[in-house]
C-alpha positions in Angstrom: 127.1 89.5 60.3 130.3 89.0 62.8 129.1 89.7 66.3 130.4 92.7 67.8 130.9 91.4 71.3 134.0 88.8 70.0 136.0 92.1 67.5 135.9 93.8 70.9 136.8 90.7 73.3 139.7 90.0 70.8 141.3 93.3 69.8 141.2 94.1 73.8 143.3 91.4 74.7 145.0 91.9 71.9 145.3 95.1 73.2 146.0 94.5 76.6 149.0 92.0 75.3 150.8 94.6 73.7 150.5 97.1 76.8 151.9 94.9 79.2 154.9 93.8 76.6 155.6 97.7 75.5 155.7 98.2 80.0 158.0 95.2 80.8 160.7 96.4 83.1 163.3 93.8 81.0 162.9 95.5 77.4 165.3 98.1 77.6 168.2 96.6 78.7 170.5 93.5 77.7 172.8 91.2 79.5 176.4 91.8 79.7 178.6 89.3 77.0 180.8 86.2 78.6 183.2 87.1 79.6 185.8 84.6 77.2 183.6 86.0 74.1 186.1 87.1 71.9 185.5 90.1 69.7 184.7 91.3 66.2 186.5 94.0 64.4 185.1 96.5 63.3 185.6 97.5 59.6 189.0 98.1 59.2 190.7 97.0 62.3 192.9 94.4 61.7 192.9 91.4 63.7 195.7 91.0 66.1 196.2 87.4 66.1 197.4 87.1 62.9 194.7 84.0 62.7 192.8 83.5 59.4 189.8 81.9 58.3 190.6 78.3 55.6 194.3 78.6 57.5 
């Protein structure tokens, strides 16, 4: 039979880990993209540079 203490200990540690991960300050923030990154055109927009892939 599985020891109840080992079940309680492992599940308690998993709950503690989940609690600490959910309440991190940086969980809901994302750093801004670098300024030299080219934005991906949205559906239906034309590419402004005129370059095509494979050409």
